[in-house]
N, C-alpha and C positions, 0 to 999 in steps of 0.2 A: 607256558602261560598263555590262555587265550584272551581274546579282546574283552569278552563278557567280564572275566575274572579283573581285568584292568578296571571296569566300570565299576565293578562290585566294591573294589578296594578304594578306588576314588571317591565315591559316594559315601563309604563308611568313613574315611578320613575327614571329609568335610563335616559330616554329622558328629563326628566325635567331639568336636569344640563348636558348638552351635553359636555361642555369642561372639566368639572370634570371627567365625564365618560370616555371621550376620553383618558385623560391623564392615568386613571386607566388602561384600556385596553391596553395602549401603553406599561406600566411598564410589564404586563404579557408577551406581545408580543415579547418584547426584550428578557426576558428570554427564551421563548419557541424557539424563532429563533436562538438563541446562542445554546442552547442543540441541535436543529437538525443540525446547522450547524457543531458542533464539533462531533456528531456521524458520519456524513456522510464524512467530510473531514478527519476525524481519519481514518476510514475505507480505504477510498480511499489512503491515505497517507501509510497505513499498506500494501495494496496491490502493491502500486508502489514500495516500499522498497523490497518487496519479488520478484517481478518481476526483480528488477535490480539486487538483488543478485542471483536470479535463472539464469539471462543471464550470470553471471559468473561462474555458475556452481554448483549448489545445489546438483545435481545428478551425481557428479564427484569425483573421489579420485586421488589425485596427489601423485605419488612416486617419491622419489630423494634418491640417495646414500647418507648415512649419516656417512658411514665408511670408510676404506681404499679400500674396494673392488667396483669397479663401476658397474653399471648397464650395461648390454650388450645387442646386438641385439639377439633376441630370448626370452629374458625374458618376455616380453609382451605376445607373443605366449603361452608361459608357462603358464602364470596367466589366460590367456584367455581360456585355456583348462580345467585347474583345477577348476576355479571358474564360468565358463560358462558365463562370462560378455564380452563386448567388450573392448579390451586393446589396446591402440596405444602407440608407442615408438617416440620418438622424441629427436634430438640433435640440438643445434643451436649455432652459432658463429658469430661473425661480420665479414662482407666482403665488397669489393668493388665492384660495380656492373658497368659495363660499357656497353654502346651500341651505336656504331659509335662514335661520339665526346663527347657525354654525359656521365657522371657516377654520382653515388651517394653512400653513405654509407648505407649499407642495414645489414639485418640479414639472414644469410642462415638457412632455417629451414628445416631439414630433418626428414619427417614423413612418415605415412602409409596414405592410402586413408580413412581409419576410422578416422583420426585426423580431416580431412576436414568435414567429416560427423558430427563430435562432435561440430565443430565450425559453423555448418549451412552455409557452403560456398555457395556462389552465383556466378555463372559464369557471368562476365561482357562482355568479348569479347573472340573470338577463341572457343576453345574445352577443354574438360577434358582429362586427361591422360587415354590412353587406358589401359586395364589390364596388358598386357605384358610390357608397359612402366613404371609401377610401379616395375617391378623387373629388367629391364636393359634398357639401352637406353641413350640419352643425352637430354631430354626434361624435361622443367621445368614449373611452374605456377609462375606468379608474382602477388604480391599484388597492388590494384589498384592506390595506390599513389606513389609506386616505378616505374610503368610502366608510368606514367605522367611525373615524374621527368627525367627519362632517355630517354623518348621517344620511350620505346619499345613496339612492337606489336606483335600479333601472327604471327608466321612464320619468326621472325627476331632472329638473334643471340644476345646473351648477353655474356659477358664474365666474368667468375666467377672462383676464383683460378688460373688464367692463362689458362683456358680452355672455348673454345666455347659451349654454351647450346642453343638449339633452344627453344623459347617460344612457349608453347602449347596454353595457354590462361592466361587471366587476371581474377583475383578473388577477393572477397570481403567476410570477415567473418563476420557473423551477430552476432555470439556469442564468446566473448572472451574465450579462452580455456588456455591461458598461459600469461605471464608478457610481453613477447616481443610485440613490434608494427607490428602486422600482416600485415597492409597496407603497410609496407616497408619490406616485407619479400620475399625472393625468396624460393619457395615451391619446394623441391627436394625428389624423392622418397628416403627413409633412406636406401634402398637396394643398390641403384646406388651411394649414398653418401658414403656407406662402401667400395665400390671399389675404391674410389678416395681418401679417407682421413682415418686416423686412429684415430676415435674421439668416446668416449664411449657414450652411450645411457645417456643423462641427466635427462630425465623424462619419466614416464609412466603413461598415464591417463587411469583410469578405469571409465566406464560408469555403474552407478548404477541404478537398476529398483527403481520405487517409493515404493515398497512394502519392501525394504530392507534399512536398516539404514547404511550410508556410513561409519560411525566408526566400524561397523561389517565387512564389506568388508576391509577397511584399515587394521585391526588386521589380518585377514586372510591372506592377501596379503604380509605382513610383515613376518609372520611365514613362508610362503611357499618359500619366496627369502632366508630366513635365513637358512632353511633346504636344499635347493637346493645347493646353493653355498656358505653359509655364509655370504650373503650380508646382511648388517645392513642398512634397509631402513627407511627413514622418510615419513610419510603419512601426507598430509594435505587435510582437507575438509572445505566446507563452512558452515557445520551445526552450529558450535559455533558461527560465525559472523552472521548468520541469525537470531539465538535465541537473540544474544545481540542486533541487530538492532531492532529487533522486541519488545525487553523489552524496549529499549530508547523510541520508538513510543508510547507504552502503557503508559509510564509514562507522557509524554507530554499531550497525550490525556486525561488521568485521571486528571491531574492539570486543564487542561482548562473544564473539565466537573464539577469541583467543583466550578470553578468559575461561569459557567452557572447556576449551581444551586442555587448559591447565588443570581445571577440575577433573578430567577423566585421566589425565597423567598421574594425578595424585592417588586416584583409585588404583591405578596400575601399579603405583609404588606400593600400595597396600597390599595388593596380590603378592608383588614379589616378596614383601617382607613376611607375608603369612607361610609361603612357600619355604623361605629360608629357614624360619623357624621350625617347621615341619619336618626339613631335612635333617635339621639337628637332632630331632626329638625322636626321629624314625632310624637312627644310625644303625640300631640292632635289627629292625626290620629289614633294611636295605642291605645289610651284611648278610643275613640269613638268605635273602633272595639271590645274592650273587653266589653265595657259597652252594647253592642248590643249582647253580647253572642257568640262571635268568640273565639273558642278554643284557648289555648295557643300553641298548636301544629301547627295550621294553621298560626299563627303569625310567629312562628320560620320557618315553611316552607317557607313562602313569603321572609324572609330575605336570607333564602339559596338559594333559586330560583333566587333571584338578583346576589348573589354571583356566581351561576353557569351561568348564563348569562354573567357576566363580564369575567368569565373564558372560556367559550365556544368562544366568540367573540374574546378574546385575543389569545386564542390557535389557530384559525383559522388565524388570522391576522399573528401571529408568524410564522406560517408554511409559508405562503406567503413570509414574511421577510426573514426567513431562507433560503429559495430556491434562493432568491436574493442574500444573502451573499455566498452561495456555489457556484452559478454561477460565481460571479465577483472573489471570492477568489480562486477557482478551475482553472479559466482562468488565473489568475495571477501567480499562483504557478506551474501550468502545470500538474494538477491532472485530471484523469479522473473519475469524480465523478457521481454516481448514486443514485438519492433520491429514497428510497424505499416507498412504500405506508405504509408499516408496522410500519416504524419510525415515518411517520407524524401521524398516528393514535395513536402511543404511546405516542407522545408529546402532543397530544391534551388531550388525556385521563389525563396525568399527570398535565395539566393546570386545568382540571376539579377538580381535587384531591386537588391541593393547593388552589383552590378558595373555594371549600366546607370546607376545613379544616380551612381556615382563616376567613370564615363566620359564624363558629360556635359560637363564643363569641358574637358577635353582634346579631346574632339570639336568643340566649340564653337570652341576656340582654332585647332584645325587648319583648320575650313571658313572661318574669318574672315581666314586669312592673305592678304597681299597679294602675287600670285605675282612681281611685279617685286622687292620687297624681298628675299622668300625666295630668289629666284635670285641677287640681288646679294649677300647675305650670303654664300652659299656660293662 
């Protein structure tokens, strides 16, 4: 018997019971689709978490005073010089902002230009402050929401702390850099603010390159401030939060992966079941083949081939099912999913391995059958 004859017999036997074969293929397809969906959605979820955490500042270190001595203007420039990093100082306080007949509660955020760069500030209207206006003058920038509430626009005067300040521009921060609502903030140069009020620097933000761990920079910065003026500083980074979030996502993905693996094992059991039934129903056929001199290895290969056909068809169908699940679930959850060809190939190969593994027992039983007993039973 030639190999092509095995293919013909295998395909014929599968199509001889179409409904039974369809249910067997469906069992494998559900498991394969579930595994592909878990792979893709899990990776997309992990990337989404990292992006959201990164938007909050994975590459930053926040320094605040933890002792009796406060941070002062100039500490940021000192750290910038010693560490070779971008450091920005900021102070904030609640204020009432008025423009004409309208007013709103807001946050006065005294900062440097570097703070806006860290926050990926976008100019909505008007213009940016000129270099000289960051050192002196009476011009400010407003958050987009605050400008709408007060009716302020570029060129208009707003009243803050009893003083009139001209609005240079309306801005929006794309990346969060602090816990205050920047959309309801007045951005004032910290040098100008120091001339108007006596308020200590409340926070220094350090921008950390990707090649350096934020914890290392935080430790160095605390040491420098301690040696300079005896300032006891507290440092905060997002590294621990990101690792914790990534760990949580990994746990959920692993749990779902085990569930999906159980699904594909159920599909494998379905393949074994249908082949065992097939061996029982085809005892006469197996007996005749053996009586005509067919080697046991060929009979074993025939049933393994049928198991492989079930697995391949189920794997391909499972890939299509998985892509559909990914599209629906990703759109519902709001994830940006990318189905990779490598993952599709991997799950199809997994289906083939499961099919072959669960086809071994029926194949061995068929190949070991005594032809005389098989023909006598019939």
